[in-house]
C-alpha positions in Angstrom: -37.6 -3.7 16.4 -39.6 -3.4 19.6 -36.7 -4.9 21.5 -34.3 -2.3 20.0 -36.6 0.6 21.0 -36.9 -0.7 24.5 -33.1 -1.0 24.6 -32.7 2.6 23.4 -34.9 4.0 26.1 -32.6 2.6 28.8 -29.5 4.3 27.4 -28.3 7.9 27.3 -28.7 10.0 24.2 -25.2 9.4 22.6 -25.6 5.7 23.1 -29.1 5.8 21.6 -27.8 7.6 18.5 -25.0 5.1 18.1 -27.3 2.1 18.4 -29.7 3.7 15.9 -27.0 4.4 13.4 -25.7 0.9 13.8 -29.2 -0.6 13.1 -29.8 1.6 10.1 -26.4 0.8 8.5 -26.9 -2.9 9.0 -30.4 -2.9 7.5 -30.0 -0.4 4.6 -26.9 0.0 2.5 -28.0 3.6 1.6 -26.7 4.6 5.1 -23.2 3.6 4.0 -23.3 6.4 1.5 -24.3 8.8 4.3 -21.3 7.6 6.4 -19.1 8.0 3.3 -20.3 11.6 2.9 -19.4 12.3 6.6 -16.0 10.7 6.1 -15.4 12.7 3.0 -16.2 15.9 4.9 -13.8 15.0 7.6 -11.1 14.0 5.1 -11.5 17.3 3.2 -11.3 19.2 6.5 -8.1 17.4 7.5 -6.5 18.1 4.0 -7.4 21.8 4.3 -6.1 22.1 7.8 -2.8 20.2 7.1 -2.3 22.2 3.9 -2.7 25.6 5.6 -0.6 24.5 8.6 2.2 23.5 6.1 1.9 26.9 4.4 2.4 28.6 7.8 5.6 26.6 8.4 6.8 27.5 4.9 6.6 31.1 5.8 9.4 30.5 8.3 11.6 29.0 5.6 10.7 31.6 2.9 9.0 34.7 4.3 6.3 35.9 2.0 6.0 32.6 0.1 3.9 29.6 0.9 5.0 27.3 -1.9 8.7 26.4 -1.6 9.2 24.6 -4.8 8.2 27.7 -6.8 11.0 29.9 -5.3 13.6 31.3 -7.7 16.2 31.7 -5.0 16.5 31.2 -1.2 19.0 32.6 1.3 21.6 30.3 2.6 20.6 31.0 6.2 17.0 29.9 5.6 18.0 27.0 3.3 20.2 25.5 6.0 18.9 26.4 9.4 15.2 25.6 8.9 15.6 22.1 7.5 18.2 21.3 10.2 16.0 22.6 13.0 12.9 20.9 11.6 14.8 17.6 11.3 16.0 18.0 14.9 12.5 18.5 16.1 11.3 15.4 14.2 14.2 13.4 15.5 13.4 14.3 19.1 9.7 13.5 18.4 10.7 10.1 17.1 12.9 9.6 20.2 9.9 10.3 22.4 7.9 7.7 20.5 10.5 4.9 20.9 8.7 3.7 24.0 5.6 3.1 21.9 5.5 -0.7 21.4 3.4 -0.5 18.2 3.9 1.3 15.0 1.3 3.2 12.9 -0.6 1.0 10.4 -0.8 2.2 6.8 -4.3 2.2 5.2 -3.2 -0.4 2.7 -1.7 -2.6 5.4 -4.8 -2.0 7.6 -7.2 -3.3 4.8 -4.9 -6.2 3.8 -4.1 -7.6 7.2 -6.3 -6.0 9.9 -9.8 -5.8 8.5 -9.5 -2.0 8.3 -8.5 -1.4 11.9 -6.4 1.8 12.4 -5.5 3.8 15.4 -6.7 7.4 15.2 -4.1 8.7 17.7 -1.2 7.0 15.7 -2.6 8.5 12.5 -2.7 12.0 14.0 0.9 11.6 14.9 1.7 10.6 11.3 -0.2 13.6 10.0 1.6 15.9 12.3 5.1 14.5 11.4 4.2 14.8 7.7 3.3 18.5 8.2 6.5 19.1 10.0 8.6 17.3 7.5 7.1 19.0 4.5 6.9 22.3 6.2 10.6 22.5 7.0 11.5 21.7 3.3 12.1 18.0 3.2 11.7 16.8 -0.4 8.6 14.6 0.2 4.8 15.0 -0.2 1.9 15.3 2.2 -0.1 12.5 0.6 1.0 10.0 3.2 -0.4 12.1 6.0 -3.6 13.0 4.0 -4.5 9.4 3.2 -3.5 8.2 6.7 -5.8 10.6 8.6 -8.7 10.3 6.1 -8.6 6.5 6.3 -8.3 6.6 10.1 -11.5 8.6 10.2 -13.3 5.9 8.2 -11.8 3.1 10.4 -12.8 4.8 13.6 -16.4 5.4 12.5 -16.8 1.9 11.3 -15.4 0.4 14.4 -17.5 2.5 16.7 -20.5 1.3 14.8 -19.3 -2.3 15.1 -19.7 -2.7 11.4 -18.9 -5.8 9.3 -15.2 -6.3 8.3 -15.9 -5.6 4.7 -17.8 -2.4 5.5 -15.0 -1.1 7.7 -12.5 -1.7 4.8 -14.8 0.2 2.5 -15.0 3.2 4.9 -11.2 3.2 5.1 -11.1 3.3 1.3 -13.6 6.2 1.4 -11.3 8.2 3.7 -8.3 7.6 1.5 -10.3 8.5 -1.6 -11.5 11.8 -0.1 -8.0 12.7 1.0 -6.3 12.0 -2.4 -9.1 13.4 -4.4 -9.1 16.7 -2.4 -5.3 16.9 -2.5 -5.0 16.7 -6.3 -8.3 18.4 -7.2 -9.1 15.1 -9.0 -12.1 13.2 -7.5 -12.0 10.4 -10.0 -8.3 9.8 -9.4 -9.0 9.8 -5.7 -11.8 7.3 -6.0 -9.7 4.9 -8.1 -6.7 5.4 -5.8 -9.0 3.8 -3.2 -10.1 1.0 -5.5 -6.7 0.1 -6.8 -4.6 0.5 -3.7 -6.6 0.7 -0.5 -9.6 -1.6 -1.2 -7.7 -3.7 -3.7 -10.5 -4.3 -6.2 -13.5 -2.6 -7.8 -17.1 -3.6 -7.5 -20.2 -1.7 -8.6 -21.8 -1.4 -5.1 -18.6 0.3 -3.8 -18.7 3.2 -6.4 -21.4 5.3 -4.8 -19.8 5.6 -1.3 -16.3 6.0 -2.5 -17.2 8.6 -5.2 -19.4 10.6 -2.7 -16.5 10.7 -0.2 -14.1 12.0 -2.8 -16.5 14.6 -4.1 -17.4 15.9 -0.6 -13.8 16.1 0.4 -13.0 18.1 -2.7 -16.0 20.5 -1.9 -14.6 21.1 1.6 -11.1 22.0 0.2 -12.6 24.4 -2.3 -14.8 26.1 0.4 -11.7 26.4 2.6 -9.7 27.9 -0.2 -6.9 25.3 0.1 -7.0 24.3 -3.5 -4.7 25.3 -6.3 -5.9 27.4 -9.3 -6.9 25.4 -12.4 -4.0 24.4 -14.6 -4.1 25.8 -18.1 -2.0 23.8 -20.6 -1.3 24.2 -24.3 -2.3 20.8 -25.6 -1.5 19.3 -29.0 -4.5 19.1 -31.4 -3.5 15.7 -32.7 -1.2 12.9 -31.6 1.3 11.9 -34.3 1.0 8.1 -35.0 4.8 7.7 -34.6 4.5 9.1 -31.1 3.0 5.9 -29.7 6.1 3.7 -30.0 8.1 6.5 -28.3 5.5 6.6 -25.5 6.1 2.9 -24.9 9.9 3.7 -24.6 9.1 6.5 -22.2 7.0 4.1 -20.1 9.9 1.7 -20.0 12.3 4.4 -19.1 10.2 5.8 -16.2 9.8 2.3 -14.8 13.6 1.9 -14.6 13.9 5.4 -13.0 11.2 4.6 -10.5 12.6 1.3 -9.5 16.1 2.9 -9.2 14.5 5.6 -6.9 12.9 3.0 -4.7 16.1 1.0 -4.3 18.0 4.2 -3.7 15.8 5.0 -0.7 16.5 1.6 0.8 20.3 2.0 0.3 20.2 5.5 1.8 18.4 4.3 4.9 21.0 1.6 5.4 23.8 4.2 5.0 22.2 6.5 7.6 21.8 3.6 10.0 25.4 2.7 9.6 26.9 6.1 9.7 24.6 7.7 12.3 23.4 5.2 14.9 21.4 7.8 16.9 17.9 7.8 15.4 17.1 11.3 16.5 20.1 12.8 14.7 19.4 11.5 11.2 16.6 13.9 10.1 18.8 16.9 11.1 21.7 15.7 9.0 19.2 14.9 6.1 17.8 18.4 6.5 21.3 19.8 6.1 22.0 17.9 2.9 18.6 18.8 1.4 19.3 22.5 2.3 22.6 22.3 0.4 20.8 21.0 -2.6 18.2 23.8 -2.3 21.0 26.3 -2.7 21.5 24.9 -6.2 17.8 24.8 -7.0 14.9 25.6 -4.5 12.6 23.4 -6.6 13.9 20.4 -4.7 12.2 21.6 -1.5 8.9 20.2 -0.2 6.7 18.2 -2.5 7.5 20.0 -5.7 3.9 20.6 -6.6 4.4 24.2 -7.9 7.6 23.2 -9.7 5.7 20.4 -11.3 2.9 22.8 -12.5 5.5 25.2 -13.8 7.3 22.3 -15.6 4.0 21.4 -17.4 3.4 25.0 -18.4 7.0 25.9 -19.4 9.0 22.6 -19.7 12.7 22.9 -19.0 15.3 22.3 -21.7 17.2 19.0 -22.0 20.2 19.5 -19.7 18.3 21.6 -17.2 15.6 18.9 -17.0 18.3 16.2 -16.4 20.0 18.3 -13.8 16.8 19.0 -11.9 15.8 15.4 -12.2 19.0 14.3 -10.5 18.7 17.0 -7.8 15.1 16.2 -7.0 15.7 12.4 -6.9 18.7 12.9 -4.6 16.8 15.2 -2.3 13.8 12.9 -2.1 16.0 9.9 -1.4 17.9 11.7 1.3 14.7 13.0 2.9 13.0 9.6 3.2 16.3 7.7 4.0 17.1 10.1 6.8 13.8 9.6 8.5 11.5 12.4 7.4 7.8 11.4 7.3 6.0 11.6 3.9 5.6 9.9 0.6 6.9 9.9 -3.0 3.6 10.4 -4.8 3.8 14.2 -5.1 7.6 14.0 -5.8 7.1 11.4 -8.5 4.8 13.7 -10.4 7.5 16.4 -10.6 10.2 13.8 -11.4 7.9 12.4 -14.1 7.5 15.9 -15.7 11.3 16.3 -15.7 11.7 12.8 -17.2 9.2 13.7 -20.0 11.0 17.0 -20.8 14.4 15.2 -20.9 12.9 12.5 -23.1 11.6 15.1 -25.6 15.0 16.6 -25.9 16.7 13.3 -26.4 14.3 12.1 -29.1 14.2 15.5 -30.9 16.7 14.4 -33.6 14.5 11.4 -34.5 11.0 12.9 -34.1 9.6 16.2 -32.9 7.2 15.1 -30.1 4.7 17.5 -28.5 6.5 18.4 -25.3 3.2 18.6 -23.2 2.4 15.1 -24.3 5.7 13.8 -23.1 5.7 15.7 -19.8 2.1 14.6 -18.9 2.9 11.0 -20.0 6.2 11.0 -18.0 4.3 12.4 -15.0 1.7 9.7 -15.0 4.0 6.8 -16.0 6.6 7.5 -13.2 3.8 8.0 -10.6 2.4 4.6 -11.8 5.6 2.9 -11.0 5.8 4.6 -7.5 2.3 4.2 -6.3 1.2 1.1 -8.4 -2.1 2.4 -9.7 -2.2 2.8 -13.5 -5.9 3.6 -13.8 -5.6 6.2 -11.0 -2.9 8.0 -12.9 -4.8 7.8 -16.2 -7.7 9.5 -14.6 -5.4 12.1 -13.0 -4.2 12.9 -16.6 -7.8 13.2 -17.8 -8.7 15.5 -14.9 -5.5 17.6 -15.4 -5.7 18.0 -19.1 -9.4 17.6 -19.7 -8.5 16.0 -23.0 -9.7 12.5 -23.9 -7.4 12.3 -26.9 -4.3 13.2 -24.8 -5.4 10.8 -22.0 -5.6 7.8 -24.4 -2.0 8.4 -25.4 -0.8 8.9 -21.8 -2.6 5.7 -20.9 -0.2 3.8 -23.1 2.9 5.1 -21.2 1.2 4.4 -17.8 0.3 0.8 -18.7 3.7 0.1 -20.2 5.3 1.5 -17.0 3.1 -0.7 -14.9 3.9 -3.9 -16.8 7.6 -3.1 -16.9 7.7 -2.5 -13.2 5.9 -5.7 -12.4 8.2 -7.6 -14.7 11.5 -6.2 -13.4 10.7 -5.4 -9.8 7.2 -6.5 -8.7 6.5 -3.8 -6.1 5.3 -0.2 -5.8 7.0 2.0 -3.2 4.4 1.2 -0.5 4.5 -2.6 -1.1 8.3 -2.5 -1.3 8.4 -1.0 2.2 6.1 -3.8 3.4 8.4 -6.3 1.8 11.4 -5.0 3.6 9.6 -5.4 6.9 8.8 -9.1 6.0 5.2 -8.5 5.0 4.0 -10.1 1.7 1.5 -7.5 0.7 0.9 -6.6 -2.9 -2.2 -4.4 -2.5 -5.1 -3.7 -0.1 -6.8 -7.0 -1.0 -7.9 -8.6 2.3 -5.5 -11.4 3.2 -5.7 -10.9 6.9 -8.1 -13.8 7.2 -5.3 -16.1 6.1 -3.5 -15.3 9.3 -6.6 -16.0 11.5 -6.9 -19.4 10.0 -4.3 -21.5 11.6 -3.1 -25.1 11.0 -4.4 -26.1 14.4 -7.9 -25.1 13.4 -7.8 -26.9 10.1 -5.9 -30.1 10.9 -7.5 -33.6 11.2 -6.7 -34.9 14.7 -7.5 -38.5 14.0 -4.2 -40.1 12.8 -2.9 -43.5 12.2 0.7 -44.2 13.4 3.2 -47.0 13.0 6.9 -47.3 14.2 9.6 -46.5 11.6 10.9 -50.1 11.7 7.5 -51.7 10.7 7.9 -53.7 7.5 5.7 -52.9 4.6 4.1 -56.4 4.7 3.0 -55.8 8.3 1.8 -52.3 7.6 -0.5 -53.7 4.9 -2.4 -55.7 7.4 -2.2 -53.3 10.4 -5.5 -51.6 9.7 -8.1 -54.4 9.3 -11.3 -53.4 7.6 -10.2 -49.8 6.6 -7.6 -48.1 4.5 -6.2 -44.8 6.0 -5.0 -42.3 3.5 -1.8 -41.5 5.4 0.4 -43.2 8.0 2.4 -41.2 10.4 5.8 -42.8 10.9 7.3 -42.6 14.4 10.8 -43.1 15.7 11.6 -45.0 18.9 10.9 -42.0 21.1 7.4 -41.7 19.4 8.5 -38.5 17.6 7.1 -37.8 14.2 9.4 -38.5 11.2 6.9 -37.8 8.4 4.0 -39.2 6.4 3.7 -42.2 4.1 0.8 -42.6 1.7 -1.1 -45.8 2.3 -1.5 -46.3 -1.4 2.3 -46.5 -1.7 2.3 -49.1 1.0 -0.3 -51.2 -0.8 1.5 -50.8 -4.2 2.8 -54.1 -5.6 6.0 -52.5 -6.7 6.9 -51.6 -3.1 9.1 -54.4 -1.5 7.3 -56.1 1.3 10.4 -56.5 3.5 11.6 -52.9 3.7 10.7 -50.7 6.7 8.3 -47.8 6.5 11.1 -45.3 7.1 12.5 -46.1 3.7 9.3 -44.8 2.1 9.6 -41.3 3.7 10.2 -38.5 1.2 13.7 -36.9 1.4 12.3 -33.4 1.9 9.7 -34.3 4.5 8.8 -31.5 6.9 6.2 -30.8 9.6 3.8 -27.9 10.4 3.2 -26.3 13.8 -0.4 -25.8 15.0 0.1 -22.0 15.2 1.2 -21.7 11.6 -1.0 -19.6 9.3 -2.8 -20.7 6.2 -0.3 -18.8 4.1 2.6 -20.6 5.7 0.9 -24.0 5.1 0.4 -23.2 1.4 4.0 -22.2 1.1 5.1 -25.4 2.7 3.0 -27.5 0.3 4.4 -25.6 -2.6 7.9 -26.0 -1.5 7.8 -29.7 -0.7 5.3 -30.8 -3.4 3.7 -33.2 -0.8 -0.1 -33.7 -0.7 -0.2 -33.7 3.1 2.0 -32.8 6.1 2.0 -33.8 9.7 1.4 -31.3 12.5 3.5 -31.6 15.6 4.2 -29.7 18.8 7.6 -28.4 19.9 8.6 -31.8 21.2 7.8 -33.4 17.8 4.8 -35.2 19.1 2.2 -35.7 16.4 -1.0 -33.7 16.8 -2.7 -34.2 13.5 -2.5 -34.2 9.7 -3.3 -31.4 7.2 -3.8 -32.0 3.5 -3.2 -29.6 0.7 -6.6 -30.4 -0.8 -8.4 -29.3 2.3 -6.3 -26.1 2.6 -7.0 -25.1 -1.0 -10.7 -25.7 -0.5 -10.8 -23.5 2.5 -8.8 -20.9 0.7 -11.2 -20.9 -2.2 -14.2 -20.6 0.2 -12.7 -17.5 1.9 -11.9 -15.9 -1.5 -15.5 -16.5 -2.6 -16.8 -15.0 0.7 -14.6 -11.9 0.2 -15.8 -11.6 -3.4 -19.4 -11.7 -2.3 -18.9 -9.1 0.3 -17.2 -6.8 -2.2 -20.0 -7.3 -4.7 -22.7 -6.7 -2.1 -24.1 -10.2 -2.4 -23.8 -11.0 1.3 -26.5 -9.6 3.6 -25.2 -7.3 6.3 -25.8 -8.6 9.8 
């Protein structure tokens, strides 16, 4: 401690403060809660600022109104010109960013692959583009920008304090929790959004910082007046027993609708790339198409938050619900497919309400279901498919309805939707986008360490080699006094052909006169020293071999890697990560 004080005296005040905070955080976990509160305040401020900025842009599209999806009608001039102009601005902005060699990192990707490292400048750009996209009427939500900037604050603070990898990932989750909790006026849903999606797991020591961040962000939004008024719903007093099988059917239906929506976005993107090669022109054309749909119903504009609330209070009739569902799904698909920046979380809530209303009308001849039950269940079930967080949506239902009885029934639809989606598709919207880029990410669980562990670091460099023409009888006596586990078989140019187990060479059923090359497995393959742990595991699974040779680009053998050793290292890293999440590992 004396050395730390001496070091502080030789530095300027900001550096002293930074070093003091770093020392406090590393020695006392209570200071993590203090940092989480700070991140929550920053996230709440960002949500308030972005929300008010979006309202100002909405005034251009609909003078006198700040919530587009609640409009009853819109003039053709505003419906067409503003989305086109906004799309053109976004396209030119994207064109200016094409020289940027790197792309923004999503909070889930940051925690899964990069130890929570995010670029604050890139995140500010994402937030700005989200405000522009939503402000000009694109049928997408602000949640992508909210969570991006909130998580980036957490990442920046953690990196500036040179905190441990697990702590930085936690602060990223705190930022995302604060942003989502403030955006939906639902602190519990925001906290479990971080647990399920951004951090990837729940542990008791993480609850205090994440919950504090979510609550503080919500307080800032309320103080800034950027929150919506409380929603008052007419809830059923009891849930009919026969409603539960129908809620299961609703969960299955929303899963198929959500998967269809995600695949439609991918198809729309490919169509825009094929029809409109200029990247900068696509958002303007997408804005034109969304504007034309808005002439039919303005509820397709923006995130649909007000339309969703109106749908919960006064649900539409069967055919109106189906029509609005198709319009909103088409508008959201076009918006994202044409290049507007935003997410489907907000939009999926409105789509879910419409799905629930349509489901009530379709099942009316069989059973009269409480329509509020179906709209809330549809909202949560469809959003579960899109974002991949069933418990997040269950808590959102609880904080929206304030009814434990209702929430228990809604949970059935959300869980059914989650299971069905996993069975038929396996991805949420975010992880599906990662999959299309070639990233195998299912959640925010930390798998980045799998890429830092390479085959070259794990392989055994001491190898035993023999020419391919060596008879088995000679191979049995080639290693006097020892028995190697594997023999690397070389061709005449001393290039690796594969591995042969020494136990197979010593086996009495192996003919003594045949050459070693006849014992090589037919699907033998080799690894490169720069291959990651995940690639090595995939190679072992694909070949079914217990070990593989490691070679350079000229097929010269460098070493051997066994599956048993890789699995042991994998288990060790998983245990280390579990201990960090559970707070069992002392911070350094």
